[in-house]
C-alpha positions, 0 to 999 in steps of 0.5 A: 500500499502506497500510503502512510499508516495515518493516511490508511486510518483516514481511508478506513474512517471515511470509507465507514462513515466515521467522523474523526471524533467517533473514531477517536473515542473508539480508540480512546484518543482525543480527536486532535491526536487522531488528527495529527496521526492521520496527517503524519505529525504523530505516530500511531500507538502500536498498543492500539492496533488490536482496537483498530482491527476490531473497529474496522474488522480487520485481520490483526496480522495484516493490519500489523504488517501495514503498520510495521511496514510503515515504521520501517519505511519512515526510518528508511526515509529519515536516515536516508538509507542506501540500497546497500544499507538495506541489504545489510539490514536484511542480512542482520534480520536473517541472522536474527531469525536463525539465532531465534530458531537456534534458541527455540530448538534448545 
């Protein structure tokens, strides 16, 4: 998906006919903070993902994938990562997976 997580929330809210105030109440947020999230001025709190999934009847794994990928994309953008740096990061992620699998076997 080529939108930020905040833009995704706005799309979901609009598609479901909810006002900013209505969705904010369902997520235990004030509407000013939700507005900042939708406009990319504040990050969505991962702890609220389950609530968001329930409000819009979304698969939590898919929603988490959207959230985490947006967080990663933000980090890539903010640190001006090169493709080489991303390759190294993926290698390190794979190494961590291998470590984790070794610990599970013990």
